[in-house]
N, C-alpha and C positions, 0 to 999 in steps of 0.2 A: 292432148294424145290422151288416147285409150290406156286403160291399164291392163297390166297386164293380166291374162285369164288362170286361172288355177293352177298349179303343179303340177306337173309329166309326173305320177307314180311311179315305181319300181317294188313288185310287191313278190317277195319271196314266202312260197307257201305250196309243199309237197301234193296235203291232202287236193284231191281235185273237186271234192263236195264244198269245202273249205273257201277256195280260193274263189269259184265261181260266185260262192255267197258275196263273197267282199270286193270282188272286183266290179260285179253288180252293183252294189251299193255305193261304189265310190263313182262308176260312172253315171248314176243316175244324179248322183249330187255335184254333174261337173265338172271330175277330175278324167284326166284320160291315164290309162291304167297299163303298162306292160307287166305280163305275169311270166314269172319263174317256177319249176317244180324243183331247180337245183342251186346251189349255192353257187357253183364255179360257173354256170350258164349264165347268172347274172354279174357275176366279176367280168364276164371277157365281156358282156354288152357295156357296161359299164365304160371301159377304157374306152371304146368307140361312139357311144351314145348315151352322155352323161343325163338321168333323170335328176329331178328338182325334191326329189326327195322320196326316202326306202321306208317299206314298212316289209321286216323281216320277221319271221318266225325265228324262234329261238334252237328248233329243233325241226334239223331235214339231214336226209341221210347222207348227204356227205360232206357238207362242212355247215358248222352251226350258225346260227344266225349273228350270235357273238362276236363271232373267227368274221364274218363277212364286215361287219359294221368296225372291228379292229382295223381291219383294211384297209375300207375304204379312208377311214380314215387319219391312216399312214402311210398308205402307199399315194395315194390320189389324192390330198389334202383336202376331201371330202367336208365343206361345211355347212352346206343345208341339213335339213331335220333327218334324224334315222329313228324309229319308232320300232320300239321290239313286241313279237306277240309272243307270250309265254303261257304254259299250265299251270303257271303257278307266281304266287305272291309273295312266298316268304322274304323277308327280311333280305336275305344272303342272294334270295337271283335279282331283287328289285339293285341291289346296292350295284352288283357285280354287274347288270346293263348298263346303269348310270355314270357307272364306274368307268365303262370300256369308251362311254362316249353316248350313248342314247340319249334323246331330248324326253323320251317318254317312254313307259311301256303297257300296255295292254294284257290284260289276264282273258283268256279262255274259258266259259264262251263268249265269244263277244258280243256286244250288244248293239245295233244298226245306229243308233242316235247318238250313242257315246263314240262308237267308236269314228263315226264323221268327224264330230265335235271334236273331239281330241287331235283329230288330224290337222283340221281350218285351225286347233289353236295353236299348236305347232306353227303352223305357216305363217299365221299373224305373228308370233313370236320373233319368226327369221325375218318377214319382212316391215317388222316396225307398225304391224296394224294397216296394210293396202289393201285394199278391199278387191277381190280379183270379180272381174267384170263377167258378165254372159252375154256380151254383146260384139260382133267384129262386123268392123265398117272399112270397107278399103272400094275406094272409088263410088261405082254406081253399084254397088253389092253392100248388101245387110246383112248379117247372119244371127242369130236370135237364138243362144243356146238353149235357155230355159224353155221355148218351145217349138225347140225345133225346124226352125222355118227360115228360110230365105227371102229374098228378093233382089232382083236387080232392075235398075232404074223405078225403084218403087212397084216394080212389077211383082208377085207372091211367086215362086218357082215350086214346083212340087218337086218333092224328095221325099225317099224311103227313109226312115232312121239310119240307117246303114250309109246310103248316099249322104246324107246329112254329117254323119260323124267324121267320112271322109274329106268334106269341102271344109269341116271346121278344121281337122287337122292341118290341110295346105294353108288356111289362111292365116293359121296360127304362125306357122312357119315362112312367109311368105318372105321370098331371098334367099331362100335358102333349099340345101340337096334334101331329099326326102328319102329313106330308105324304104324300100318294099316292108321289109317287116317288120321293123318302126308302124309303117300302117298298119298293118297285118296285126300287132300287137295293139294298137290303140283303139281300132275298131271290133276285132273279133277275137283279142284276147288271144291267136297263136293256138288253138287248143289242139292242134292235131288233125283235125278234121275237114280245115281251109283250105282249098288250093288256092295255087298262086293266080290260078285262072281265074279264078271268083274276083279275086281284087281288077283284074285287067276289064272286067266287064262292066264292074261297078263305080271304074276308072274311066271308063268309057262314056254312061252314065247320065255322069257329073260330068266331064268335059260339055256333053252334048248340053243337057238342063240349063248346066248355067252361062254356056256360052263363052267358056274362058278361051278366048281370044282377046290380041289386040287392040282390035277395035272397043273393045271395053277395059281397055288397062291393063291385060293381065298375059302372062304368055305362059301353057303349062308343058313342059317337054319331058319327055321319055327320056332318062338316061341308061342306056344300056347295061344291064349286070348289076346294076345299083338300086334306081325307082325312079324319084322325080323330082324333077326343078319345077316350084311354081312363082314366078318373077311379076314384080311390077313394071308394065311397060310406060306410064303416064302419070302423073299428078291429078 
C-alpha cells in the first residue's frame, strides 16, 4: 500500500506578499496549502475540514496565532504539528510559543530552504519518520507529483499544472467528499480573483482528459452546492 502524501497545510498569514511566497514554496515542495488571512476564518474552516499541519503567523489583525494555537489544542484536541511564525526571537517569545503548544517557531525574514526543512522535520517527528511519496497509483492511473505527469493504461496524458493539481487532490481523497472551497484553496489559494466557474471549466477538462469513468474503475460525481465525490468502482 503506498505511503501517505505530504500533509495538507493551513497557513495563517495576513500579508499577501508573504503569503504568496510561503504558499508557493510549500506547493513547489509538494504540500497542499489552504491560505487564510484571518484567524477566525481559519478556525471556522478547521471545524469542517481539518488540516494536517498548521503554520500560524503570531500577529494577524483579528486574533493572534498564539490564540489560534491554544484554541486548536484545547477545543479541537489538535495533535498534529503547529508552527508559529514570529518577527521576534527573544527568549520570552520562543518560550511563550512552545508553552502554548507549538512544535517549532520560525523567525522572519523566512528563508525558503530552512522554512521547508523545518516543516518537513516537524512532520517526520509527528509521523515517526514516514517518508511521503510523490506518486499515486489507482487502477490504470498513475500520477507523479515530482514531474506533474499523469498516465492512463501506461499512456501519458497531457495536463496543465492546474489540471494536474486538481487530479492530484481528487486522487488523494478518493472515496471522500471534496468541497469546492478546498479545491479552490489547494489549487489557486482562493485568492479572491478566481471564480468558481474557473474550477468548473478545469474540472470538466480533467474529467475528459483522464476519462474518469466506470470503465476505468473510477466515478466522479458532482454534489450540488458542495463539490464532488471521487470513488473507485473496481479493484
